[in-house]
C-alpha positions in Angstrom: -63.5 -23.4 -73.3 -63.7 -27.2 -73.6 -61.4 -29.0 -71.1 -59.8 -32.4 -71.3 -57.8 -34.1 -68.6 -55.1 -36.6 -69.0 -55.5 -40.0 -67.3 -54.1 -40.0 -63.8 -50.9 -42.0 -63.6 -51.3 -45.4 -62.0 -49.2 -46.8 -59.2 -46.5 -47.9 -61.6 -46.1 -44.3 -62.7 -46.4 -44.8 -66.5 -45.9 -41.9 -69.0 -49.1 -41.1 -70.9 -49.7 -39.6 -74.3 -52.5 -37.2 -75.4 -53.1 -36.1 -79.0 -54.0 -32.5 -79.8 -56.1 -32.9 -82.9 -57.0 -29.6 -84.4 -59.9 -28.7 -82.0 -62.6 -26.3 -83.2 -62.4 -24.3 -80.0 -59.8 -23.5 -77.4 -59.1 -26.7 -75.3 -57.3 -27.1 -72.0 -55.3 -30.3 -71.4 -54.7 -31.1 -67.8 -51.1 -31.0 -66.5 -50.8 -33.4 -63.5 -48.9 -32.0 -60.6 -45.5 -33.6 -59.8 -45.1 -34.6 -63.5 -43.0 -33.2 -66.4 -44.7 -32.6 -69.7 -43.5 -32.5 -73.3 -45.6 -30.8 -76.0 -44.6 -31.4 -79.6 -46.5 -28.7 -81.3 -47.0 -29.1 -85.1 -49.6 -26.4 -85.8 -51.4 -23.5 -83.9 -50.3 -22.3 -80.5 -50.4 -23.2 -76.9 -50.0 -21.5 -73.5 -49.6 -22.7 -70.0 -52.2 -21.8 -67.3 -51.3 -22.2 -63.6 -53.2 -24.3 -61.2 -55.1 -21.4 -59.6 -58.8 -21.3 -60.8 -58.5 -17.6 -61.8 -55.1 -18.0 -63.4 -54.7 -16.5 -66.9 -52.8 -18.4 -69.6 -49.1 -17.3 -70.0 -47.5 -16.1 -73.2 -48.4 -18.2 -76.3 -46.0 -20.6 -77.9 -46.4 -20.7 -81.7 -45.9 -23.8 -83.8 -43.7 -25.5 -84.9 -42.1 -25.8 -81.4 -41.2 -28.2 -78.7 -42.2 -27.2 -75.2 -40.8 -29.0 -72.1 -42.4 -28.2 -68.7 -40.3 -29.5 -65.8 -42.0 -31.0 -62.7 -44.5 -28.4 -61.4 -47.7 -27.8 -59.5 -50.0 -28.7 -62.4 -52.4 -26.5 -64.3 -53.4 -26.7 -67.9 -51.9 -26.5 -71.4 -54.3 -24.3 -73.4 -54.4 -25.1 -77.1 -56.0 -22.6 -79.5 -58.5 -23.8 -82.1 -56.8 -25.5 -85.0 -53.7 -26.5 -83.0 -52.2 -29.9 -83.6 -49.6 -31.9 -81.8 -48.8 -34.4 -79.0 -48.6 -34.0 -75.2 -46.4 -36.5 -73.3 -46.8 -36.5 -69.5 -44.2 -38.1 -67.3 -44.7 -38.7 -63.6 -41.7 -37.9 -61.4 -41.0 -41.6 -60.6 -41.0 -42.6 -64.3 -38.7 -39.7 -65.1 -36.3 -40.7 -62.4 -36.2 -44.3 -63.6 -35.7 -43.3 -67.3 -32.6 -41.1 -66.6 -29.3 -43.0 -66.3 -27.4 -43.0 -63.0 -24.3 -41.7 -64.7 -22.5 -38.4 -65.2 -24.5 -38.0 -68.5 -27.7 -38.6 -66.5 -26.7 -35.8 -64.1 -26.3 -33.5 -67.1 -29.7 -34.5 -68.4 -31.3 -33.9 -65.0 -29.9 -30.4 -64.8 -31.1 -29.6 -68.3 -34.5 -31.2 -67.9 -35.0 -29.5 -64.5 -35.9 -26.2 -66.3 -38.6 -25.2 -68.8 -37.4 -25.5 -72.4 -38.8 -24.0 -75.7 -37.0 -25.5 -78.7 -37.3 -25.3 -82.5 -39.3 -28.2 -84.0 -37.9 -29.8 -87.1 -40.2 -31.9 -89.2 -39.7 -34.8 -89.0 -38.2 -34.8 -85.4 -36.7 -38.0 -84.0 -39.0 -37.6 -81.0 -42.3 -38.5 -82.7 -41.5 -42.1 -83.7 -40.2 -42.7 -80.2 -43.3 -41.3 -78.5 -45.4 -43.4 -80.9 -43.4 -46.5 -79.9 -43.8 -45.7 -76.2 -47.6 -45.3 -76.7 -47.8 -48.6 -78.5 -46.0 -50.5 -75.8 -48.1 -48.7 -73.2 -51.3 -50.2 -74.6 -50.0 -53.5 -76.0 -49.9 -55.5 -72.8 -47.2 -57.7 -74.4 -44.6 -59.5 -72.4 -41.8 -57.0 -71.5 -43.9 -54.0 -72.5 -42.9 -52.3 -69.2 -39.2 -52.6 -70.0 -39.7 -51.5 -73.7 -41.8 -48.5 -72.5 -39.1 -47.4 -70.1 -36.4 -47.7 -72.8 -38.5 -45.6 -75.2 -38.9 -43.0 -72.6 -35.1 -42.9 -72.0 -34.6 -42.4 -75.7 -37.2 -39.6 -75.8 -35.4 -37.8 -72.9 -32.0 -38.3 -74.5 -33.2 -36.9 -77.8 -34.7 -33.9 -76.0 -31.5 -33.2 -74.2 -29.5 -33.5 -77.5 -31.9 -31.0 -79.2 -31.5 -28.6 -76.2 -27.7 -28.7 -76.5 -27.9 -28.3 -80.3 -30.1 -25.2 -79.8 -27.6 -23.8 -77.3 -24.7 -24.3 -79.8 -26.7 -22.8 -82.7 -27.2 -19.6 -80.6 -23.6 -19.5 -79.4 -24.7 -20.1 -75.8 -23.3 -23.6 -75.2 -21.6 -23.9 -71.8 -18.2 -25.4 -72.9 -16.3 -24.8 -69.7 -13.6 -27.1 -68.5 -15.7 -28.7 -65.8 -18.6 -29.5 -68.2 -16.1 -31.1 -70.6 -14.8 -33.2 -67.8 -18.3 -34.3 -66.8 -19.0 -35.3 -70.4 -15.8 -37.2 -70.6 -16.5 -38.9 -67.3 -19.8 -40.1 -68.7 -17.8 -41.9 -71.5 -14.9 -43.3 -69.5 -15.9 -43.7 -65.8 -16.4 -47.4 -66.2 -13.0 -47.7 -67.7 -11.6 -46.2 -64.4 -9.5 -43.5 -66.1 -7.2 -41.7 -63.6 -7.5 -38.0 -63.1 -4.3 -37.6 -65.0 -5.9 -39.3 -68.0 -8.7 -36.8 -68.0 -6.3 -33.9 -67.7 -4.2 -35.1 -70.6 -7.3 -35.7 -72.8 -8.5 -32.1 -72.0 -5.1 -30.6 -72.5 -4.8 -29.1 -69.0 -2.8 -29.7 -65.9 -4.2 -31.8 -63.0 -4.2 -28.7 -60.8 -6.2 -26.6 -63.3 -8.7 -29.5 -63.8 -9.1 -29.9 -60.1 -9.8 -26.2 -59.5 -12.4 -26.1 -62.3 -14.2 -29.2 -61.1 -14.2 -28.1 -57.5 -15.7 -24.7 -58.4 -18.4 -26.3 -60.5 -19.3 -29.3 -58.3 -17.8 -28.8 -54.9 -15.9 -32.1 -55.3 -12.4 -33.0 -56.4 -12.3 -34.8 -59.8 -11.5 -38.1 -58.0 -14.4 -37.7 -55.6 -16.7 -36.8 -58.4 -15.8 -40.0 -60.3 -16.2 -42.1 -57.2 -19.6 -40.5 -56.5 -20.9 -41.2 -60.0 -19.7 -44.8 -59.9 -21.4 -45.2 -56.5 -24.6 -43.6 -57.7 -24.8 -46.0 -60.6 -24.0 -49.0 -58.3 -26.9 -47.9 -56.0 -29.3 -47.8 -59.0 -28.3 -51.3 -60.0 -28.4 -52.7 -56.5 -31.7 -51.1 -55.6 -33.6 -51.7 -58.9 -32.2 -54.9 -60.4 -31.7 -58.4 -59.3 -28.1 -58.5 -60.6 -25.6 -60.5 -58.4 -23.1 -58.2 -56.8 -20.3 -59.7 -58.9 -22.2 -58.8 -62.1 -22.8 -55.2 -60.8 -19.0 -55.0 -60.2 -18.1 -56.2 -63.7 -20.7 -53.9 -65.3 -19.0 -50.9 -63.6 -15.5 -51.9 -64.7 -14.3 -53.6 -61.5 -12.4 -56.8 -62.3 -12.4 -57.9 -58.6 -15.9 -58.1 -56.9 -14.2 -58.1 -53.5 -12.5 -54.8 -54.3 -15.8 -53.4 -55.6 -17.5 -54.4 -52.2 -14.8 -52.6 -50.3 -15.0 -49.5 -52.6 -18.8 -49.4 -52.3 -18.7 -49.8 -48.5 -16.3 -46.8 -48.2 -18.5 -44.6 -50.4 -22.0 -45.6 -49.3 -21.4 -46.6 -45.7 -22.8 -50.1 -46.2 -21.7 -53.1 -48.2 -23.7 -54.0 -51.4 -25.8 -56.6 -49.7 -26.7 -54.3 -46.8 -27.5 -51.5 -49.2 -29.8 -53.7 -51.2 -31.7 -54.9 -48.1 -32.0 -51.3 -46.9 -33.3 -50.2 -50.3 -36.0 -52.9 -50.2 -37.1 -51.6 -46.8 -37.2 -48.0 -48.1 -39.4 -49.2 -51.1 -41.7 -50.9 -48.7 -42.1 -47.6 -46.8 -42.8 -45.8 -50.1 -39.4 -44.1 -50.6 -38.6 -44.7 -54.3 -35.4 -42.8 -54.4 -32.3 -45.0 -55.0 -30.2 -41.9 -54.3 -31.1 -42.0 -50.6 -27.9 -43.8 -49.6 -27.4 -45.2 -46.1 
């Protein structure tokens, strides 16, 4: 069997694209450990082989199909002769940066933390996005890093949407009260809705909403909303140069001083202290903005 290996991700942890172009023989495409992989399979079939040298390929996936492999230990994607498609590999750091630090991003993380096999519709909205990402990756144009990250965010968003559509089509969509609250929070957290506003919108009492959210998240609705606002603030403070006042306004706080007090209560450090600590963590190689003080 012929074997091809994807380029190793560089220090900046870019996503990389490999084309599966109707090989004449079975071909193995390397799956870098610690990365997630999306295979858009148009023709033929593929199977995943583990990292062990004597590992046998798993069950085959027949085209047309989308195969999402969450972060793993590596191995190979084995494509049978005549297969055609695209393999997108996303290092863990690039994946983290591409997912929003919002309640919606938390939902996406949960969904994309598992292996997915989804129907492929031709044309799928994923392919032009992957092509755009690949073009920016190789263009070297000013701002290509920013454009590449946005393309990747859109790829992940489309994949998450397709996953939800597949669940709904098969009558398996989790439509519990807590999930509906999380979805609504993703839309209105920056508007600083009160818990009563969410309860009224969902047609339930505050007590019922509180019980459902505590069972699902371990947090009260108010604490959940504060945690998500704080998480997004951490992302902006650690990974952008926005002034604290601009971060406050972006998150719906009309008074930067109130935002500073809110953030200090939640994170244990004021925004300036947190930003300095995040810079120290990056210098040590800790890239996780979620590591609050």
